[in-house]
matplotlib code that plots the C-alpha trace (Angstrom):
import matplotlib.pyplot as plt

x = [-3.6, -2.3, 0.6, 0.0, 2.4, 1.3, 2.7, 1.9, 2.6, 6.0, 9.4, 10.8, 11.5, 10.1, 7.0, 5.6, 4.2, 1.0, -1.3, -4.9, -7.4, -8.5, -7.1, -7.1, -7.2, -4.2, -5.1, -7.3, -7.2, -6.6, -6.3, -3.1, -1.2, 2.1, 4.1, 1.7, -0.4, -3.1, -2.6, -4.4, -2.3, -2.6, -2.1, 0.6, 1.3, 0.6, 3.2, 1.3, 0.4, 1.9, 4.4, 3.3, 5.9, 5.3, 5.5, 3.8, 0.9, -2.6, -4.4, -7.3, -9.8, -10.2, -11.9, -14.6, -16.2, -14.2, -13.3, -9.6, -7.5, -7.0, -3.7, -3.4, -3.4, -0.8, 1.5, 1.0, 2.0, 4.9, 6.2, 5.8, 7.7, 10.6, 10.8, 10.4, 12.6, 10.0, 8.9, 6.0, 3.9, 4.2, 3.2, 0.2, -1.2, -0.5, -2.5, -5.7, -8.3, -7.8, -11.0, -9.8, -6.5, -7.9, -11.3, -14.0, -15.2, -17.7, -21.3, -23.7, -26.2, -23.5, -22.8, -26.5, -27.1, -24.1, -25.5, -22.9, -25.1, -24.0, -24.0, -27.3, -28.4, -26.5, -26.2, -23.7, -24.9, -23.0, -23.4, -20.6, -19.5, -15.9, -13.3, -11.3, -8.2, -10.5, -12.1, -8.7, -7.5, -10.6, -10.3, -6.6, -7.3, -10.2, -8.1, -5.8, -8.6, -7.4, -3.7, -1.4, -0.6, 0.6, -0.9, 0.4, -2.6, -0.9, -3.6, -3.4, -5.6, -9.3, -8.6, -11.1, -9.0, -11.8, -14.1, -11.6, -11.5, -15.3, -15.6, -12.8, -14.5, -17.8, -16.2, -14.6, -18.0, -19.6, -17.2, -18.4, -15.0, -14.1, -12.3, -10.0, -9.5, -6.9, -6.5, -3.6, -5.5, -8.7, -10.2, -10.3, -12.6, -15.9, -15.9, -14.7, -17.3, -20.0, -18.9, -19.1, -22.4, -24.0, -22.6, -23.1, -26.6, -27.3, -23.6, -22.2, -19.4, -17.2, -14.9, -11.8, -9.7, -8.7, -11.5, -14.1, -15.0, -13.2, -16.4, -17.0, -13.5, -13.7, -17.1, -15.8, -12.7, -15.0, -17.4, -14.5, -13.2, -16.4, -17.1, -20.2, -18.3, -18.0, -16.0, -13.6, -12.4, -9.7, -6.4, -3.0, -3.7, -6.7, -4.1, -3.9, -7.7, -8.4, -10.7, -12.5, -12.2, -10.2, -10.1, -8.7, -6.7, -6.7, -4.2, -5.3, -2.6, 0.0, 2.9, 1.7, 4.2, 1.2, 1.2, 4.4, 3.9, 6.5, 6.3, 5.9, 5.7, 7.3, 5.7, 4.6, 1.0, 1.5, 4.4, 2.7, -0.4, 1.8, 3.2, -0.3, -1.6, 1.2, 0.9, -2.8, -2.6, -4.9, -4.5, -3.5, -4.0, -1.7, -3.2, -1.6, -1.2, 2.4, 3.6, 6.4, 9.8, 9.9, 6.7, 7.8, 11.0, 9.1, 6.8, 9.8, 11.5, 8.4, 7.9, 4.6, 2.3, 1.6, -1.9, -2.1, -5.0, -3.6, -6.6, -9.4, -12.5, -15.2, -16.4, -15.3, -12.9, -9.3, -6.1, -5.7, -3.2, -0.1, 1.8, 4.6, 4.6, 8.1, 7.6, 11.2, 9.8, 6.3, 5.0, 3.7, 1.2, 0.2, 1.7, -0.2, 1.4, -0.5, -1.2, -2.6, -4.8, -6.2, -6.9, -8.8, -10.8, -11.7, -12.8, -15.0, -16.7, -17.4, -18.9, -16.3, -14.3, -10.7, -8.3, -5.2, -2.7, -0.3, 1.1, 1.8, -0.9, -1.0, -0.7, 3.1, 6.0, 7.9, 7.5, 10.5, 11.7, 12.7, 15.0, 17.2, 16.2, 14.8, 12.7, 10.7, 11.7, 10.0, 11.5, 11.1, 12.1, 14.9, 12.6, 10.7, 7.1, 4.5, 2.1, -1.6, -2.9, -6.6, -6.0, -3.1, -0.9, 2.5, 2.4, 4.9, 3.7, 5.9, 5.2, 2.1, 3.7, 1.7, 2.3, 0.7, 2.1, 4.2, 3.3, 6.9, 10.3, 11.6, 15.2, 15.1, 11.5, 10.6, 6.8, 7.1, 7.0, 6.3, 5.2, 7.4, 6.3, 2.8, 0.5, -3.0, -4.5, -2.7, -3.5, -7.1, -7.1, -5.6, -7.9, -11.0, -9.8, -8.9, -11.9, -14.7, -17.4, -15.9, -17.3, -14.1, -13.3, -10.0, -9.2, -6.4, -6.0, -6.8, -10.2, -11.2, -10.6, -14.2, -16.1, -18.3, -16.6, -14.8, -17.9, -20.0, -17.3, -17.2, -21.0, -20.8, -18.1, -20.0, -23.2, -21.4, -21.7, -17.9, -16.0, -12.5, -10.9, -7.7, -6.0, -3.0, -2.2, -5.6, -6.9, -4.1, -5.6, -8.7, -11.2, -13.4, -15.0, -16.6, -16.9, -13.2, -11.4, -8.4, -5.6, -3.0, 0.1, 2.1, 5.4, 6.3, 10.0, 10.5, 10.8, 13.2, 16.5, 15.6, 18.3, 16.0, 16.7, 13.0, 12.0, 11.9, 9.7, 7.3, 7.1, 6.5, 3.7, 2.2, 2.2, 0.7, -2.0, -3.0, -3.0, -5.3, -8.1, -8.7, -11.0, -12.2, -15.6, -16.4, -15.2, -11.5, -9.0, -5.9, -3.0, -0.7, 2.5, 4.3, 8.1, 11.4, 13.0, 11.0, 13.9, 14.3, 14.2, 11.4, 9.1, 9.9, 9.0, 5.7, 4.9, 5.6, 3.4, 5.8, 6.0, 7.9, 10.7, 10.9, 10.9, 13.6, 15.8, 15.2, 16.0, 19.4, 20.3, 19.4, 21.4, 24.5, 24.2, 23.4, 19.9, 16.8, 15.3, 18.8, 19.7, 17.9, 18.1, 17.5, 18.5, 19.2, 17.8, 18.5, 16.8, 18.1, 17.8, 21.3, 22.8, 25.9, 24.0, 22.3, 25.6, 27.5, 24.9, 25.0, 28.9, 28.8, 26.1, 28.3, 31.1, 28.7, 27.9, 28.7, 31.3, 29.7, 32.4, 31.0, 27.5, 26.4, 27.6, 27.3, 27.8, 28.8, 26.2, 24.9, 22.2, 18.9, 17.7, 15.2, 17.8, 15.4, 11.8, 9.5, 12.6, 14.4, 17.6, 17.7, 20.5, 20.8, 23.2, 22.4, 22.8, 22.6, 22.9, 22.5, 20.1, 17.2, 17.7, 21.3, 20.2, 17.5, 19.9, 22.4, 19.8, 18.6, 22.1, 22.8, 19.6, 20.3, 23.8, 22.5, 19.7, 22.3, 24.3, 23.0, 24.2, 21.0, 19.7, 18.2, 18.3, 15.4, 16.3, 14.7, 15.4, 13.5, 13.5, 12.9, 12.9, 11.4, 12.6, 16.2]
y = [-3.8, -5.6, -4.7, -4.7, -4.3, -1.7, -0.5, 3.0, 4.8, 6.3, 5.8, 3.7, 0.0, -0.9, -1.5, 0.3, -0.9, 0.4, -0.4, -1.7, -2.3, -5.6, -8.0, -6.6, -9.1, -9.1, -7.3, -4.8, -1.1, 1.1, 4.8, 5.6, 8.7, 9.2, 12.2, 15.1, 13.4, 10.7, 8.0, 4.9, 1.8, -2.0, -4.5, -7.0, -8.7, -9.0, -8.4, -9.9, -8.3, -4.9, -4.4, -2.3, 0.4, 0.8, 4.2, 3.1, 5.1, 3.7, 3.3, 5.7, 3.5, 0.1, 0.8, -1.8, -0.7, -3.5, -6.9, -7.5, -8.0, -11.7, -13.6, -14.1, -10.3, -9.8, -12.3, -10.7, -7.2, -8.7, -10.2, -6.9, -5.1, -7.6, -7.8, -4.1, -3.0, -0.8, -0.5, -2.8, 0.1, 2.0, -1.0, -2.0, 1.5, 2.4, -0.7, 0.5, 2.6, 6.3, 6.3, 3.4, 5.0, 8.6, 10.0, 8.8, 5.1, 4.0, 4.7, 1.8, 3.4, 3.4, -0.3, -1.1, 0.9, -0.5, -4.0, -5.5, -8.5, -12.0, -12.7, -13.7, -15.9, -15.4, -17.1, -17.1, -16.0, -18.2, -16.1, -17.3, -20.9, -21.3, -22.2, -25.4, -23.4, -21.4, -24.6, -26.2, -23.0, -22.9, -26.7, -26.3, -23.4, -25.2, -28.3, -26.2, -24.8, -26.5, -25.9, -23.1, -22.6, -19.7, -19.6, -17.3, -16.9, -15.8, -15.0, -12.7, -9.6, -10.6, -14.3, -14.1, -13.9, -12.1, -15.0, -17.3, -15.0, -15.0, -18.8, -19.2, -16.8, -18.6, -21.9, -20.2, -18.7, -22.2, -23.4, -20.5, -18.8, -15.2, -13.8, -10.8, -9.3, -6.6, -4.3, -1.8, 1.5, 3.0, 3.7, -0.1, -0.8, 0.5, -1.9, -4.8, -4.0, -4.0, -7.4, -8.9, -7.3, -8.5, -12.0, -12.4, -11.1, -11.3, -11.5, -8.9, -7.2, -4.5, -2.1, -0.6, 2.3, 5.8, 7.5, 6.1, 8.0, 7.3, 5.7, 3.6, 2.2, 1.5, -0.3, -2.4, -3.4, -4.4, -6.3, -8.4, -9.0, -10.2, -12.4, -10.6, -9.4, -12.3, -10.5, -7.6, -5.6, -3.1, -1.5, -2.3, -1.3, -3.8, -6.6, -5.9, -6.3, -8.8, -11.7, -14.2, -17.0, -16.0, -18.7, -17.0, -14.1, -12.7, -10.1, -8.7, -7.0, -8.4, -6.9, -3.3, -1.1, 0.6, -2.4, -1.1, 1.7, 4.5, 6.2, 5.4, 1.6, 0.8, -2.6, -4.6, -5.6, -8.5, -9.9, -9.4, -11.2, -14.2, -14.5, -14.2, -16.9, -19.3, -18.6, -19.2, -22.3, -20.8, -20.4, -17.1, -16.2, -13.6, -12.6, -10.7, -10.6, -9.5, -11.0, -9.3, -10.7, -11.8, -13.8, -15.2, -16.4, -18.0, -19.8, -21.0, -22.4, -24.2, -22.0, -20.8, -22.8, -21.3, -21.4, -20.3, -18.8, -18.7, -17.4, -14.9, -16.1, -14.3, -16.3, -14.6, -12.3, -12.3, -10.6, -7.2, -6.8, -4.7, -2.4, 0.1, 3.5, 4.9, 8.6, 9.2, 8.6, 9.9, 13.4, 14.2, 16.9, 17.8, 14.6, 12.3, 10.6, 10.6, 6.8, 7.1, 10.1, 8.2, 5.2, 7.5, 9.0, 5.6, 4.4, 7.4, 6.7, 3.1, 4.3, 2.4, 3.7, 4.8, 5.0, 7.2, 6.5, 9.3, 8.8, 12.5, 14.7, 18.5, 20.7, 20.4, 19.1, 22.4, 26.1, 27.9, 31.3, 31.4, 34.4, 33.2, 29.6, 30.1, 27.1, 27.3, 24.7, 23.6, 25.5, 22.4, 19.6, 19.0, 18.9, 21.2, 22.2, 21.2, 23.5, 23.3, 25.8, 25.6, 26.6, 29.1, 27.2, 25.7, 22.5, 20.1, 16.6, 15.4, 17.7, 19.6, 23.1, 25.5, 29.0, 31.2, 31.2, 34.4, 37.0, 37.3, 35.7, 36.7, 36.6, 38.7, 40.1, 38.3, 37.8, 34.9, 32.0, 28.7, 25.3, 22.4, 18.8, 17.5, 16.3, 15.0, 18.5, 19.8, 16.7, 17.0, 20.6, 19.5, 16.4, 18.6, 20.8, 18.0, 15.8, 18.2, 15.5, 13.2, 13.0, 13.2, 12.3, 12.9, 10.5, 11.5, 12.4, 16.1, 15.4, 12.6, 14.3, 14.8, 11.9, 10.0, 11.5, 8.4, 6.2, 8.5, 8.5, 4.7, 4.6, 7.0, 4.9, 1.6, 3.3, 4.4, 8.1, 8.6, 8.1, 9.1, 8.4, 10.1, 9.0, 8.1, 4.9, 5.1, 3.4, 0.9, -2.0, -3.8, -2.0, -3.8, -1.6, -3.8, -1.1, -0.1, -1.3, 1.0, 1.9, 4.5, 4.7, 8.0, 8.8, 5.3, 5.9, 8.1, 5.0, 3.1, 4.5, 5.2, 4.6, 2.3, -1.3, -2.1, 0.4, -2.2, -4.6, -1.7, -0.5, -4.0, -4.5, -1.1, -1.5, -5.0, -3.8, -0.8, -2.9, -5.4, -2.8, -3.2, -5.8, -7.4, -8.3, -9.7, -6.5, -6.9, -4.7, -2.8, -1.3, 1.4, 2.3, 5.5, 5.2, 6.4, 3.1, 0.4, -2.0, -1.9, -5.4, -4.5, -3.4, -6.6, -8.6, -6.7, -7.4, -11.1, -11.1, -13.5, -12.5, -15.6, -15.0, -11.3, -12.3, -14.9, -12.3, -9.7, -12.3, -13.2, -9.5, -8.9, -12.0, -10.8, -7.3, -8.5, -7.1, -8.5, -11.1, -12.6, -11.0, -9.5, -5.8, -2.9, 0.7, 3.0, 6.4, 9.7, 13.1, 16.4, 20.1, 20.1, 17.4, 17.4, 16.4, 13.5, 12.1, 12.6, 10.7, 7.8, 7.8, 7.4, 4.7, 2.9, 2.9, 1.3, -1.5, -5.0, -7.2, -9.7, -11.0, -12.0, -12.5, -8.9, -6.1, -2.5, 0.3, 3.9, 6.7, 8.5, 11.1, 9.7, 10.3, 12.8, 14.4, 17.0, 16.3, 18.7, 20.7, 17.7, 16.5, 12.7, 10.2, 6.5, 3.6, 0.2, -3.1, -6.5, -10.1, -13.4, -14.7, -12.8, -14.3, -13.1, -9.6, -9.6, -10.6, -8.0, -5.2, -6.0, -5.6, -2.6, -0.8, -1.3, 0.2, 3.2, 3.8, 3.6, 6.3, 9.7, 11.7, 11.7, 15.1, 17.1, 13.9, 11.7, 8.1, 4.8, 1.3, 0.4, -3.4, -4.5, -0.9, 0.2, 3.9, 4.9]
z = [45.3, 42.2, 40.0, 36.2, 33.3, 30.7, 27.4, 26.1, 22.8, 23.5, 21.8, 24.6, 24.4, 27.8, 29.8, 32.8, 36.1, 37.6, 40.5, 40.1, 42.9, 41.3, 38.7, 35.1, 32.2, 29.9, 26.7, 28.4, 27.4, 30.4, 31.0, 32.9, 34.2, 32.4, 33.4, 33.2, 30.6, 30.7, 28.0, 26.9, 27.4, 27.0, 29.8, 28.7, 32.0, 35.8, 38.5, 41.3, 44.6, 45.2, 48.1, 51.0, 50.4, 46.7, 45.0, 41.8, 40.4, 40.0, 36.7, 36.2, 34.4, 32.7, 29.3, 28.8, 25.6, 23.9, 25.3, 26.2, 23.1, 22.4, 22.8, 19.1, 18.5, 21.3, 19.6, 16.3, 17.5, 19.5, 16.3, 14.4, 17.2, 17.1, 13.3, 12.5, 15.5, 17.1, 20.8, 21.6, 22.9, 19.7, 17.6, 19.8, 20.1, 16.5, 15.5, 17.3, 15.5, 16.6, 18.7, 20.8, 21.8, 22.1, 22.9, 25.2, 25.3, 22.7, 23.8, 24.3, 21.9, 19.1, 19.7, 19.5, 16.3, 14.6, 14.6, 16.9, 17.4, 16.4, 12.6, 11.1, 8.2, 4.9, 1.6, -1.3, -4.7, -7.2, -10.3, -12.6, -13.5, -12.6, -15.2, -14.6, -13.3, -10.9, -9.6, -9.0, -7.1, -4.9, -4.2, -3.2, -0.9, 0.7, 1.3, 3.5, 5.7, 8.8, 8.4, 7.3, 3.6, 1.6, -1.9, -4.7, -7.0, -10.3, -12.8, -15.8, -15.8, -16.2, -15.3, -12.4, -9.3, -7.5, -8.2, -6.6, -3.5, -3.3, -3.4, -0.9, 1.5, 1.0, 2.0, 5.1, 6.2, 5.8, 8.4, 10.6, 10.5, 9.5, 6.5, 6.0, 2.6, 2.0, -0.9, -1.4, -1.8, -0.5, -4.0, -4.6, -1.7, -3.1, -6.1, -3.9, -1.2, -4.0, -5.1, -1.6, -0.6, -3.8, -3.5, 0.3, 1.1, 4.8, 5.8, 8.1, 6.2, 7.7, 5.8, 7.4, 6.0, 6.9, 5.0, 7.4, 10.6, 13.8, 15.3, 12.2, 12.3, 16.0, 15.6, 12.7, 14.8, 17.7, 15.4, 14.1, 17.6, 19.1, 16.0, 14.6, 11.5, 9.1, 6.4, 6.9, 3.9, 4.3, 3.5, 5.1, 8.7, 8.8, 9.0, 12.7, 13.3, 16.1, 15.2, 17.3, 14.7, 11.7, 9.0, 5.8, 4.7, 1.1, -0.2, -3.5, -5.7, -3.3, -5.4, -4.7, -2.8, -1.0, 1.4, 2.9, 5.4, 5.0, 8.3, 12.0, 12.2, 8.8, 8.2, 5.2, 5.6, 3.1, 5.1, 8.5, 7.1, 5.9, 9.5, 11.0, 8.8, 9.6, 13.3, 13.2, 11.0, 8.3, 4.6, 3.0, -0.7, -2.3, -5.7, -8.5, -12.3, -11.7, -8.4, -6.5, -7.1, -3.4, -3.8, -7.2, -5.5, -2.6, -5.0, -7.2, -4.1, -2.8, 0.2, -1.4, -3.5, -6.9, -8.3, -12.0, -13.9, -17.4, -19.4, -19.1, -17.2, -19.2, -22.2, -25.4, -23.7, -25.0, -23.9, -25.7, -28.5, -27.5, -29.8, -29.3, -30.9, -31.6, -30.8, -32.0, -35.5, -35.3, -34.9, -31.4, -30.7, -27.2, -25.9, -28.4, -31.4, -34.6, -34.3, -30.8, -31.8, -34.8, -32.6, -30.1, -32.9, -34.3, -30.8, -30.4, -33.7, -32.7, -29.3, -27.3, -24.3, -24.2, -21.2, -21.4, -18.7, -17.6, -14.1, -13.4, -11.9, -12.2, -15.2, -15.7, -13.6, -13.7, -14.4, -15.9, -17.0, -20.7, -20.1, -17.2, -16.6, -13.1, -11.9, -8.6, -6.0, -2.8, 0.1, 2.3, -0.1, -2.6, -5.6, -7.9, -7.4, -9.9, -11.8, -11.0, -13.5, -12.8, -9.2, -10.2, -7.7, -7.4, -5.3, -3.9, -4.3, -1.5, 1.5, 0.3, 0.2, -1.9, -3.4, -6.0, -9.5, -9.6, -12.3, -13.3, -12.7, -9.2, -10.5, -13.7, -13.8, -17.1, -17.4, -19.8, -17.5, -19.2, -18.0, -19.2, -19.4, -19.2, -16.4, -16.4, -16.0, -19.1, -21.1, -20.2, -21.6, -24.9, -25.2, -24.7, -27.6, -29.8, -29.2, -28.4, -28.9, -26.3, -22.8, -20.7, -17.1, -15.4, -12.5, -10.2, -6.5, -7.3, -9.0, -6.7, -3.4, -2.3, -0.8, -3.3, -6.4, -7.3, -6.8, -9.0, -11.7, -11.7, -12.1, -15.1, -16.7, -16.2, -17.6, -20.7, -20.0, -20.3, -23.6, -22.7, -19.3, -18.4, -15.2, -13.1, -11.2, -9.5, -12.7, -13.1, -11.2, -10.0, -12.2, -14.7, -17.4, -20.0, -22.7, -22.5, -25.6, -26.0, -23.6, -24.5, -22.2, -22.2, -20.6, -19.5, -20.4, -17.4, -15.2, -17.4, -16.1, -12.5, -9.9, -7.8, -8.6, -8.2, -11.0, -13.8, -11.7, -10.8, -14.4, -15.7, -13.2, -13.9, -17.6, -17.4, -15.0, -17.1, -20.3, -18.5, -18.4, -22.1, -23.7, -20.5, -22.1, -25.6, -27.4, -28.4, -26.8, -28.0, -26.0, -27.5, -25.6, -26.6, -26.2, -27.5, -26.7, -28.5, -28.4, -24.6, -23.1, -20.7, -23.5, -25.4, -22.3, -22.1, -25.7, -25.1, -22.0, -20.4, -16.7, -15.6, -18.1, -17.0, -13.3, -13.8, -15.7, -12.9, -10.2, -11.9, -12.1, -8.4, -7.4, -9.3, -7.8, -4.3, -3.9, -2.4, -2.6, -2.9, 0.4, 3.4, 3.8, 6.2, 6.5, 9.5, 8.5, 10.1, 9.7, 10.9, 10.2, 8.6, 6.3, 8.4, 11.5, 9.8, 8.4, 11.6, 13.5, 11.1, 11.1, 14.9, 14.6, 12.2, 14.8, 17.3, 14.9, 16.4, 14.8, 12.5, 10.2, 6.8, 8.2, 7.8, 5.5, 6.7, 4.1, 4.5, 5.2, 2.2, 1.5, 0.3, -3.3, -2.0, 0.4, 1.9, 2.8, 4.7, 5.9, 7.3, 5.7, 5.2, 5.0, 5.6, 5.7, 4.3, 6.1, 4.2, 5.2, 3.4, 6.1, 7.5, 11.0, 11.1, 10.1, 12.8, 15.5, 14.4, 14.2, 17.8, 19.2, 17.1, 18.1, 21.8, 21.3, 19.5, 22.1, 24.9, 23.1, 24.3, 21.2, 19.1, 20.2, 17.4, 15.1, 14.4, 13.5, 12.9, 11.4, 8.3, 7.7, 4.1, 2.8, -0.5, -0.3, -0.9]

ax = plt.figure().add_subplot(projection="3d")
ax.plot(x, y, z, "-o")
ax.set_aspect("equal")
plt.show()
């Protein structure tokens, strides 16, 4: 009998010893008894021969539908466990596709039908001649093929970043290595997949995201691991995919906050990918028209190499003209200023497409009683519920709570309940009345829920069967609609004065990305931004189109205020059924904090901005340090001290490293 060391998905920072009748390879998945349950675990070590008087339990089964996980993958998850302060078992098992940590092993018939054979013949369709900046970028990336290098590909919208990705991937495949391409959101994958399948006929391409079935995700994972998948496209969790010979990583829209997971293992896929590329001595490309301030700072310091695409790639295509509409001076009807309404009408007459951007779904953000001022709130969250009039429902956009719209005010009995504010559903209603001749499409998470709906809508837009597109951030990035020449941006002011120090950076990125949808072909584009604050510095920076000046200004402000990337940051967050319990736990945790002198600053516990979410009260305390290494050492000691304290009953807590939610 042999002793093996196993990790399982439990919130305990330790491993577990089991018996096996024969040696089991490190990285193997095994089914093991754990208490009264049977769990899938991963073998991380061998303890040698078992003593004769051992009381250890034996494993139930070695799962052989996938090969043992490679050493590179084990090192990657060990890094994520250390850096993000999570138990190794939670990290490793959370990284697996659901079918590989639950459910029966994959059937041999499924493996055969999925084309799990070695990759066949392929070729690259070189459709577009590269511009000089594109050729230089591809050459620099290719020159780093046998060593690590982090490249920040900073290109304006329409500059051809995707074309650089395609050529870099082609060079990687010619060296018989694999490529991983990550996008921030699921709805960006169909268009990207279309590009890759068109340009790489014969190549085996796998797509990984949560909308694929459990079996499809498991088979894609296995194909990458055994080397038959040459290209893997996916969202953030795909960063943990094992490869047999990974040669390139691409992160598209690297600035996007969707790359940071907000629950369970709270990791940044972008940052994990950068570590993985360095550990594997391969190049990584971070692409964006509006790089994150962290990446901009790394490029400015020389830690990353900046590659610039300063102009649009398509011949005859120019950047759109940007204008501000002062809605403090203009008449606004149903959310549209007279200038924007006239521009829409003119575009319809010319037969060109218009995009209206309103980053608020639903009919209206609140419902209110005109008599007593009653406003319905979510019973589980500290926020109001939004009105979804077409479904006659009130819905919380944080926890998903739903209720019927009441016929009268529950406080005073008044039947005159009115929606206040405007969401995409309400704007759609007014647009249909105002422009009855327009073929209108609303694109948000409510209308695009059904599988295939977004793909069909994209096809209709590309075919010219849609005149007026109304949407949320789903339309802000990554889409190329050649007939789209006018973009109107509504309600951008709501983000100007947010408490979050990242709000200006996010708004600048969002406006630049949305503006970049206009005029991507030979037809000239226009962008009209409605605002009550036309003299605000952020809007002036948008009009100037000078990202570097904006980023430098933001960096100086962050440095003066002591915010990232000038410092490293983490929070200890607590959730409880009462606000007092969460704050008491954090106060006790603060008492347990190790002494660190000036190396680490620990702040007082405070409620979060959304203090109640899904019936849990939330509070946190902030920890900052000038050096990331000092913060990591401090958090490791502190976490051990908190775990040793047996006072956290009825309180959920975790450490969030590099947080983006406050």
